[in-house]
BAKOL-731632 format. One record per residue (C-alpha): residue in one letter; x, y, z. Coordinates in steps of 0.2 Angstrom, whole numbers, padded with zeros to 4 digits, always signed. Each point is the difference from the previous one (the first is absolute). Example, Ala and Ser with C-alpha at 12.3 -4.5 7.8 and 13.67 -1.06 7.14 Angstrom:
A+0062-0022+0039S+0006+0017-0003
This chain:
M+0183+0987-0547T-0010+0010+0014R-0016-0004-0008L+0004-0018+0000F+0005+0001+0018K-0017+0008+0005I-0009-0014-0009I+0011-0014+0008A-0002+0009+0018T-0019+0000-0002L-0001-0018-0006E+0012-0006+0014G-0011+0009+0013I-0016-0008-0007S+0008-0017-0001A+0006+0001+0018L-0018+0005+0006F-0007-0014-0010L+0012-0012+0008F-0002+0006+0018F-0019+0003+0000V-0007-0013-0012A+0012-0014-0004M+0007-0002+0018P-0017+0001+0009L-0007-0013-0013K+0014-0012+0004Y+0002+0002+0019I-0018+0003+0005W-0010-0010-0013H+0013-0012-0005R-0001+0005-0019E+0017+0001-0008E-0006+0004-0018F+0008+0017-0001M+0015-0001+0011H+0012-0007-0013T-0005+0013-0014A-0002+0015+0012G+0017-0004+0008M+0009-0002-0016T-0007+0015-0007H+0004+0010+0015G+0018-0007+0000V+0003+0005-0018L-0007+0017+0002F+0010+0003+0017V+0016-0005-0009T-0004+0011-0015Y-0004+0015+0012I+0017-0002+0008V+0009-0002-0016I-0008+0016-0008A+0002+0010+0016T+0019-0005-0001M+0001+0006-0019L-0009+0016+0004K+0012+0003+0015M+0014+0000-0012E-0009+0009-0014L-0007+0014+0011K+0015+0000+0013W-0011-0002+0015S+0007+0001+0017F+0003-0017+0009N-0013+0005+0013K-0013+0003-0013Y+0003-0016-0009L-0001-0009+0017I-0016+0007+0004I-0007-0004-0017C+0006-0018+0001L-0006-0002+0018A-0017+0006-0005S-0003-0015-0010I-0001-0011+0016P-0016+0007+0009P-0017+0000-0008F-0004+0017-0008G+0018+0005+0000T+0002+0000-0018F-0015+0011-0002Y+0007+0012+0012I+0017+0001-0009E-0009+0002-0017W-0010+0014+0007K+0014+0009+0009Y+0014-0001-0012F-0008-0004-0017R-0016+0010-0001G-0003+0009-0016N+0010-0002-0016Q+0017-0003+0007D+0007-0006-0017E+0002+0019-0004N+0006+0005+0017S+0010-0015+0005E+0013+0011+0009N-0013+0004+0013V-0001-0018+0006
């Protein structure tokens, strides 16, 4: 489950960056809306998946509420999920999941 969370966190971060720094400028500066629907929907699905898996991991790994809150709030700013993945999930955490 931790490995899946790392993958979703990375994809969610990439989708947020694409949405904020490619799709939105194309729409609001150059009036080109081709990517907005796809980028927005993809990011939304990945965001919800990130939160759902974080909730499942909280229960499975018995995280404190503060840790869970930090991990969830990190999905809001750009680069937040990359930081969380690096800080809490670097290395092979499937073997050492109690360290999370």
